[in-house]
N, C-alpha and C positions, 0 to 999 in steps of 0.2 A: 180146639185144637187141643192137645198135649203136647209136651212136648219131652218128658220126659226128667230126672232131676239129677242133680251134682250131690254127691256125697261123700263128708268129711270122714278119713279115719283116723281121726285123733286117738281116738278112746282107744285102738287096736295099737298105734305108736309110742302111747303113753306105757300102756300094759308090757310092749315088746322090751323098751328101756328102762323098766323099772322104776320111772321119775313117778314121785306126786305129780298133785295138780300144782300144786304151791311151789315147787321149783323150778320145773319147767315155765309156770307164770312168769317168775324171774326173772329165768333166762333166757327167755321170748323177748318181756319187757310188755306183756300182756295182760292184761288185769283178767283177775281167777273165774270173774261170772261170765265173760267173756271167752273163755277156756271151756266154762261150761256148757253155753250154749254151741260152742264147736263139739263138744263131743257127744250133743244131744240133737246134732244137725237141727238145729236151732236160728240157723244163720238164716238173710236175705240178702246183703251183700257181703262181697268176699271183698278186701282191703290186698294189692298185689304185698304192700310194703310186710305186712302182717303173716302171708303165705308165704315169702321168704324169710321170715326170722323164724317160722316154724320148721323149716326144711334147712334152715343150716341148724337150728339145736340139734334135730334129728340126722343131719346129713343125709336129706334122700332126696328125691327127685319129685317134681309137682306129682307127678303120675302115682306118688307112694302113698298118698296125702288125700286125692279129689279121685273120686270115679265117676262117672257118666254113666248113669242107668238107662238106658233108651225106652222112650214109652212102648206100654204092649200093645203088640200089633194085634192080637186076638179080635 
């Protein structure tokens, strides 16, 4: 059974904010390698503390950061 997927829009938020990955990782206290994995949607587990830090840095809602893509029903 296919369940769909969660997509993180960190790359888009970074582009809109004009923050570099380095500056963002410092402000959010997240390792740069983790930022890269988030941007490439190569994560398998989400830490709510990390999500809160990301939302705080961008002053955004969780729905601005994460999107649920339902499974294809074809």
